[in-house]
C-alpha positions in Angstrom: -6.8 19.8 -1.0 -6.3 16.1 -1.1 -8.2 13.6 1.1 -6.9 10.1 1.7 -7.7 6.8 3.4 -6.6 8.4 6.7 -9.4 11.1 6.4 -12.2 8.5 6.7 -15.0 9.9 8.8 -13.7 13.4 8.8 -15.5 16.6 8.2 -13.6 19.2 6.1 -14.3 22.8 5.0 -13.8 23.9 1.4 -14.0 27.5 0.2 -15.6 28.0 -3.2 -14.4 27.4 -5.9 -11.8 25.3 -4.2 -11.3 21.7 -5.2 -10.8 18.4 -3.4 -9.0 15.4 -4.8 -9.7 11.9 -3.5 -6.6 9.7 -3.3 -7.5 6.2 -2.1 -5.5 2.9 -2.5 -7.2 0.1 -4.5 -6.5 -1.9 -7.5 -8.8 -1.4 -9.3 -9.9 1.8 -7.6 -13.4 1.8 -6.2 -15.6 4.5 -7.6 -16.2 7.7 -5.6 -19.8 8.9 -5.2 -20.9 12.3 -4.1 -24.2 13.3 -2.5 -25.9 16.7 -2.8 -25.1 19.6 -5.0 -22.3 21.3 -3.1 -19.7 19.6 -5.2 -19.3 18.9 -8.9 -16.9 16.4 -10.4 -14.5 18.1 -12.7 -12.3 15.1 -13.5 -11.7 11.6 -12.2 -11.8 11.8 -8.4 -11.5 15.6 -8.4 -14.4 17.7 -7.1 -15.0 21.5 -7.1 -17.0 23.5 -4.6 -20.1 24.5 -6.5 -22.5 25.9 -3.9 -22.6 26.6 -0.2 -23.9 23.4 1.3 -22.7 20.0 2.6 -21.8 17.0 0.5 -20.6 13.5 1.3 -17.9 11.8 -0.7 -18.1 8.0 -0.4 -16.1 5.0 -1.6 -14.5 1.8 -0.3 -10.9 1.0 0.6 -9.2 -2.4 1.0 -9.4 -3.8 4.6 -6.1 -5.5 4.2 -3.1 -3.3 3.8 -0.6 -5.7 2.4 -0.7 -8.1 -0.6 -0.8 -11.9 0.0 2.6 -13.7 0.1 3.3 -16.0 -2.9 0.9 -18.9 -2.6 -1.0 -17.2 0.3 -4.7 -16.2 0.5 -5.6 -12.8 -0.9 -7.8 -10.6 1.2 -10.7 -9.1 -0.9 -12.5 -7.4 2.0 -13.5 -3.7 1.6 -14.3 -1.1 4.2 -16.7 1.8 3.6 -15.0 5.3 3.4 -16.6 8.7 3.6 -15.7 12.3 4.1 -18.2 15.1 4.7 -17.3 18.3 2.8 -18.8 21.6 4.0 -18.5 24.1 1.1 -18.5 27.8 2.1 
């Protein structure tokens, strides 16, 4: 399954040994951290269910959705993002 910016704050269920891919907008992309031992990172932004438990994926996404117009001020604000993953 893939989680995106729209999934912020959600709780999802994942059957072992399923995987979850994190697809977030950002240039450069903010790192994704994982808490707990329920998930293991198998490649960049791809995590696999390792044990029956709960994990939290966390990162940051841009607060402003559009780039600045030519000569305009660029928004650099970031918003915290997280998804709770229940591995079964």
